[in-house]
C-alpha positions in Angstrom: 0.2 -0.4 0.1 2.9 2.4 1.2 4.6 1.9 -2.1 1.9 2.5 -4.6 1.1 5.6 -2.8 4.4 6.6 -2.8 4.8 6.2 -6.9 1.4 7.9 -6.6 2.6 11.2 -5.4 5.9 11.1 -7.6 3.8 10.2 -11.2 1.7 13.4 -9.6 4.4 15.7 -9.5 6.1 14.9 -11.7 3.3 16.7 -13.8 3.3 19.6 -12.4 5.5 22.8 -13.1 6.7 23.3 -10.3 8.7 19.8 -9.4 11.6 19.4 -12.2 13.4 16.4 -10.3 13.4 13.5 -8.0 15.0 16.3 -5.2 12.1 18.1 -5.7 9.5 15.1 -5.4 10.9 13.9 -2.1 11.1 17.8 -1.4 7.4 18.5 -1.6 6.2 15.6 -0.4 8.6 15.5 2.6 7.1 18.8 4.4 3.6 16.8 3.6 4.4 13.5 5.1 5.7 15.8 8.0 2.1 17.2 9.0 0.2 14.4 8.4 3.1 12.7 10.9 2.3 15.5 13.3 -1.3 15.3 12.8 -0.9 11.7 14.3 1.8 12.5 17.2 -0.7 14.8 18.3 -3.6 12.6 18.2 -1.7 9.6 20.3 -0.4 12.1 22.8 -4.0 13.4 23.5 -5.2 10.0 23.9 -2.1 9.4 26.3 -3.6 12.3 28.1 -7.0 11.5 28.6 -5.6 7.9 29.9 -4.2 9.5 32.6 -7.2 12.1 32.8 -4.9 15.3 31.6 -6.0 17.9 29.8 -3.4 18.0 26.2 -2.3 21.4 24.7 -2.3 20.7 20.9 0.7 22.4 18.9 -1.5 23.4 16.2 -4.0 25.8 16.0 -7.5 24.3 14.8 -7.0 25.8 11.7 -4.1 24.8 10.8 -5.0 21.3 12.0 -4.5 18.4 9.0 -8.0 17.5 9.3 -9.4 20.4 9.0 -7.5 21.6 5.9 -5.8 19.5 4.5 -8.3 16.2 4.2 -12.1 17.1 5.8 -14.0 14.5 6.7 -17.8 13.7 6.8 -18.9 12.0 9.8 -19.1 8.5 8.1 -15.4 8.9 7.6 -15.6 9.7 3.7 -13.6 12.7 2.3 -15.8 15.7 2.4 -15.1 17.4 -1.5 -17.7 20.4 -0.1 -15.1 21.4 3.0 -12.2 21.0 1.0 -10.5 23.7 -0.6 -8.8 22.6 -4.2 -7.0 25.1 -7.0 -5.9 28.1 -6.3 -7.5 28.4 -3.2 -5.8 25.6 -1.8 -2.7 27.1 -2.7 -2.8 30.5 -1.4 -3.8 28.8 1.8 -1.1 26.9 2.0 1.5 29.8 0.8 0.1 33.0 2.5 -1.2 31.3 5.3 -0.3 27.8 6.5 3.2 28.6 6.0 4.0 31.6 7.5 2.1 30.3 10.9 4.2 27.0 10.7 7.6 29.7 10.6 6.4 31.3 13.9 7.4 28.6 15.8 11.1 28.7 15.7 11.1 32.6 17.2 8.4 31.4 20.2 11.0 28.5 21.2 14.3 29.0 23.3 15.6 25.0 22.6 16.8 24.1 19.5 15.1 20.6 20.5 11.6 21.2 20.5 8.9 19.2 18.1 8.3 23.1 18.2 11.2 24.5 17.0 11.8 21.8 14.0 8.3 22.6 13.0 9.5 26.5 12.8 13.0 25.5 11.1 11.5 23.3 8.8 9.0 25.7 7.3 11.4 28.4 7.4 13.7 26.5 4.9 11.2 25.1 2.7 8.7 26.9 0.4 5.8 25.4 -1.5 7.0 24.5 -4.9 3.5 22.5 -6.3 2.3 25.4 -8.6 -1.2 23.3 -9.2 -3.9 22.8 -6.5 -5.5 20.4 -8.2 -1.8 18.2 -7.9 -1.4 19.4 -4.1 -5.5 18.0 -3.3 -4.3 14.7 -4.9 -1.3 14.6 -3.1 -2.9 15.5 0.2 -5.9 12.6 0.1 -3.3 10.1 -1.2 -0.9 10.8 2.3 -3.6 11.3 4.6 -4.1 7.7 3.9 -1.0 6.6 5.3 -0.8 6.0 8.8 2.5 6.9 11.3 1.3 5.4 14.4 2.6 1.6 14.7 6.1 0.3 14.5 5.4 -2.1 12.0 4.1 1.1 9.8 6.4 3.7 10.4 8.9 0.5 9.4 7.5 0.4 6.0 7.3 3.7 6.0 11.7 4.8 6.6 12.3 2.0 4.3 10.4 3.5 1.6 11.4 6.6 2.9 14.9 5.3 2.2 14.8 3.9 -1.2 13.5 7.4 -2.0 16.7 9.1 -0.8 19.3 6.5 -2.4 17.3 7.3 -5.4 17.7 11.5 -4.9 20.9 10.5 -4.4 21.9 8.2 -7.8 19.7 11.3 -9.4 23.0 13.7 -9.7 23.5 17.2 -8.2 25.8 15.9 -5.5 23.9 13.0 -4.7 26.4 12.0 -2.2 26.0 14.4 0.5 22.0 13.0 0.5 22.7 9.2 0.8 26.0 7.2 2.3 25.3 3.3 1.1 23.6 1.6 4.2 25.9 -1.3 4.1 28.1 0.9 4.8 27.0 2.6 7.3 25.8 -0.5 9.0 29.2 -1.6 9.0 30.9 1.4 10.7 28.3 1.0 12.9 29.0 -2.4 14.1 32.9 -2.2 14.6 32.3 1.6 15.8 30.0 -0.4 18.4 28.0 2.4 20.1 26.2 1.4 23.9 23.2 2.7 25.3 24.4 5.9 27.3 26.8 6.8 25.0 26.4 10.4 22.9 26.3 9.8 19.3 27.4 12.6 16.8 27.2 13.3 13.2 28.1 17.1 12.6 27.4 16.6 8.3 24.5 14.3 8.6 22.7 14.8 5.8 19.6 12.7 5.7 20.4 11.5 9.1 21.5 7.8 8.0 24.4 7.1 10.3 22.2 8.5 13.1 19.0 6.2 12.1 21.1 3.5 11.5 23.4 4.0 15.0 19.3 3.6 16.6 18.6 0.5 14.9 21.7 -1.0 15.9 20.5 0.1 19.5 17.5 -0.3 20.1 17.3 -4.2 19.8 19.6 -4.3 23.0 17.0 -1.8 25.2 15.6 -3.4 27.9 12.6 -1.2 29.4 11.4 2.4 29.2 14.6 4.0 30.4 16.7 2.7 27.7 14.4 3.7 24.9 13.8 7.2 26.9 17.8 7.3 26.8 17.7 6.7 22.9 15.1 9.3 22.3 16.0 12.1 24.3 19.9 12.1 25.0 21.5 9.9 22.6 21.8 11.2 18.5 22.6 14.5 18.2 23.3 16.2 14.5 24.2 19.4 11.9 23.1 20.3 8.8 24.2 23.3 6.8 22.0 22.7 4.0 18.1 23.2 3.9 17.2 20.2 2.3 19.4 18.2 3.7 18.7 19.2 7.4 14.4 18.7 6.5 15.3 15.2 5.3 17.6 14.3 7.9 14.5 15.6 10.2 12.1 13.4 8.3 13.9 10.3 8.6 14.8 10.5 12.1 11.2 10.5 12.7 10.1 8.1 10.6 12.9 5.9 11.9 10.9 6.3 15.4 13.0 8.8 16.8 9.8 11.5 17.8 12.4 14.6 18.5 15.3 14.5 16.7 18.2 16.8 18.2 19.7 17.7 14.1 20.6 21.4 14.5 20.6 23.7 11.0 24.1 25.3 10.8 27.2 25.6 9.0 29.2 23.2 11.5 32.5 24.4 10.6 31.6 28.2 11.3 32.4 27.3 15.4 35.7 28.1 16.6 37.5 25.4 18.1 39.1 27.2 21.0 35.3 27.3 21.9 35.2 23.5 22.8 34.6 22.8 26.4 34.4 19.0 27.2 30.2 19.4 27.9 30.3 19.6 23.7 32.2 16.7 23.6 31.1 12.8 22.5 31.4 9.2 22.7 31.2 8.7 19.7 31.1 10.4 16.3 30.1 9.0 13.0 30.0 10.2 9.6 31.0 11.4 6.0 31.5 14.9 5.5 31.4 16.4 1.6 33.8 15.6 -0.6 35.8 18.4 -2.2 33.3 21.5 -0.6 35.7 24.3 -0.5 35.2 27.0 2.7 36.2 30.4 2.9 39.1 32.0 4.5 37.2 33.7 7.6 35.8 29.8 8.4 39.0 28.4 8.0 40.4 30.9 10.5 38.7 28.9 13.3 41.0 25.7 12.6 44.4 25.6 13.4 45.5 23.4 10.4 44.3 25.9 8.1 43.0 24.4 4.8 40.3 25.6 2.0 39.2 21.4 1.9 36.1 21.7 3.6 36.5 17.2 4.5 40.5 18.6 6.6 38.5 21.2 8.5 35.6 18.6 9.5 38.5 16.0 10.5 40.2 18.5 13.2 36.2 18.8 14.1 36.0 15.4 14.7 39.3 15.5 17.0 38.1 17.9 19.0 35.0 17.4 19.2 35.1 13.3 20.5 35.7 12.8 23.7 38.6 11.3 25.7 38.2 7.3 25.1 35.4 7.9 22.2 35.6 6.2 18.7 34.6 7.4 15.6 34.4 6.2 12.4 34.7 8.7 9.7 34.5 8.4 5.4 37.2 10.4 3.7 38.4 10.6 0.6 41.5 8.1 -0.1 43.7 11.2 -1.3 44.2 12.3 3.0 45.8 9.2 3.3 48.9 10.7 0.4 48.7 14.2 0.2 52.1 15.9 0.6 50.8 19.7 1.2 52.0 21.0 4.6 48.1 20.5 5.5 47.7 17.3 4.6 50.6 16.6 6.6 50.4 18.1 9.7 46.8 17.0 10.3 47.6 13.4 9.8 50.6 14.1 12.5 47.9 15.5 14.9 45.2 12.3 14.3 48.2 9.8 14.8 49.2 12.0 17.4 46.0 12.4 19.9 44.3 9.4 18.4 44.8 5.8 18.3 43.9 5.8 14.2 43.9 1.8 15.0 42.0 0.3 11.4 41.8 2.1 7.8 39.1 0.1 5.5 39.9 0.6 2.0 36.5 0.6 -0.2 37.3 0.7 -4.2 36.1 2.9 -6.6 31.9 2.8 -7.5 31.0 3.1 -4.1 29.2 6.1 -3.9 26.8 6.8 -6.9 28.3 9.7 -9.1 30.9 10.5 -6.5 33.5 9.8 -9.1 36.1 9.3 -5.8 37.7 6.4 -4.1 37.8 6.7 -0.3 38.5 4.9 2.9 36.6 4.7 6.2 39.0 6.1 9.6 38.3 4.5 12.9 39.9 5.9 15.6 39.8 6.5 19.3 40.5 9.3 20.9 43.1 9.9 23.6 46.0 7.7 23.1 48.7 7.7 19.9 49.0 5.2 17.0 51.0 2.7 17.6 49.8 0.0 15.0 47.7 0.9 11.6 45.6 -2.3 10.9 44.8 -2.2 6.6 41.8 -3.7 4.8 41.7 -3.6 1.2 38.1 -4.4 -0.2 38.6 -6.5 -3.6 35.5 -7.3 -5.4 35.2 -9.4 -8.2 32.7 -6.8 -9.5 32.7 -3.7 -11.0 30.5 -1.7 -8.5 27.9 1.1 -9.8 24.1 2.1 -9.6 22.7 -1.1 -10.9 25.6 -2.8 -9.2 25.6 -1.7 -5.6 27.8 -2.9 -2.5 26.0 -5.0 -0.3 26.5 -6.2 3.2 28.0 -9.1 2.6 30.6 -7.5 0.8 31.7 -6.5 4.0 31.4 -9.2 6.4 34.8 -10.7 5.5 36.4 -7.4 7.3 33.7 -7.1 10.2 35.2 -10.4 11.0 38.8 -9.9 10.6 38.8 -6.5 12.4 37.6 -8.1 16.1 41.1 -10.0 16.1 42.8 -7.3 12.9 44.4 -10.5 11.3 46.4 -10.9 8.2 45.3 -12.0 5.0 45.5 -11.8 1.2 43.5 -8.5 1.9 44.8 -7.6 5.3 48.0 -6.1 7.0 49.3 -4.1 10.0 51.7 -0.8 9.5 53.7 0.3 12.6 54.3 4.0 12.9 57.7 4.0 14.0 58.2 2.8 10.0 55.9 5.2 8.7 58.1 8.5 7.0 58.4 10.8 9.8 58.5 14.0 7.6 55.3 12.7 5.2 53.4 10.4 7.5 51.8 9.0 4.5 49.9 6.3 5.1 49.0 5.3 1.3 47.5 1.7 0.8 50.2 -0.2 -0.2 48.9 -4.3 0.1 52.3 -6.7 0.5 49.8 -9.9 0.5 48.4 -9.3 -2.9 50.6 -9.5 -6.3 48.6 -7.0 -8.9 48.5 -9.6 -12.0 48.3 -7.8 -15.8 45.8 -9.0 -17.6 46.5 -9.5 -21.0 43.6 -9.2 -24.1 44.1 -12.4 -26.6 45.1 -11.0 -30.3 41.5 -11.9 -31.3 40.2 -9.2 -28.6 42.4 -6.6 -29.5 41.4 -7.0 -33.2 37.5 -6.4 -32.3 38.3 -3.5 -30.5 40.4 -1.5 -33.1 37.4 -3.4 -35.8 34.6 -1.7 -33.3 36.8 2.0 -33.1 36.9 1.4 -36.7 33.9 1.5 -37.6 32.6 4.6 -34.7 35.7 6.5 -37.1 33.3 5.3 -40.1 30.2 6.8 -39.1 31.9 10.3 -37.4 33.5 11.3 -40.0 30.2 10.2 -42.4 28.7 13.0 -39.9 31.0 15.2 -40.4 31.2 14.6 -44.6 27.2 14.9 -44.8 27.1 18.9 -42.8 30.1 19.6 -44.8 27.7 19.2 -48.2 
């Protein structure tokens, strides 16, 4: 039911003049889904209050509650087409009344972690892009049929929402910033092994994949109401710079069962590291900072090691924000391991001196759809310098891509060997004392695997030459036809 509903929504938005891409479909369906979730959330809270013989104070004023504008129904539960706004009336209500009302919540709240603040933040960022009130009316009726109340319903919806984020990431436009492959995230979480009571932080959280998977990992071990309350209120923290990613992250966490996500909409790198105190630190950091981003000079001044490379600034942030004894799993471009510029060398030195970089996972190309970079995962603990690094090189017998993605089984051997850091054809250890002290080059150089040069047969070479000749002939004919 839910899968068909999402497909129907996409079909409607596809024909709307205001929505031109997969990103628009996710963005616009997200604000509608959020308001439906909010209504179900309020209904559940109202019922709880009644059972306790208490009075519930609604968050949303009566005029703007979902049943009164989005999906009015008759007494027998059927859609009330006489009361339902359509066309320009609906668009005017949403743009001129509903959104301005919801934006005000941010100004009335002091804590960014309340659901009220989240409402104001989300609708301060969003704009309704659905231009046709008739299309929007169709979407509203479909969403009204979705329920957010049982754990089974939330699980199915969260799975479908993740699929949408994946498609959006694959659609281009910096897809990697929205979607880190979930098999990779789950593997990182397993290796870092967070525990209930830890604080878990992602300062570049995007669609909140790390936080959602960490929640899934921990809730299996939750025992009783106190543990679940800890997971809901005192465990997961994130920051995100970009508006759409922030909104998607909030919605993703809600669908995974975290009612008021502790995600702040801010540029993490605008914070001065000198101001960080012990209370600002975390037990676990899980992150995939943006690839290849650049930051302005004034932002670089917040960091002791200056660099225009966003990921390098984030690495300094991770080290500073990690509590003594804390653990981290970080995805970063593999060039971090070997770049010879002053900032790269200084940052590697800082990491090795202040943290125990115990594991480096070398990933093949194609893990991140459309990103065009090779990456590694750094696993380190803070508070002890590095003596020995265990490397694992993931070698697969296939090329990864959009139609052939990374799966969790691909990483099973890595997880198994990482516990003992055993040597194998794909794994080995390097002592820091054996590194070049000037460059601290950490490049992946597998001593246990012989590189094999695959030679093509004469027949294969001849066939390729023939194919190229045919292509050249076609190209030449095209050129000659243009010259006539």
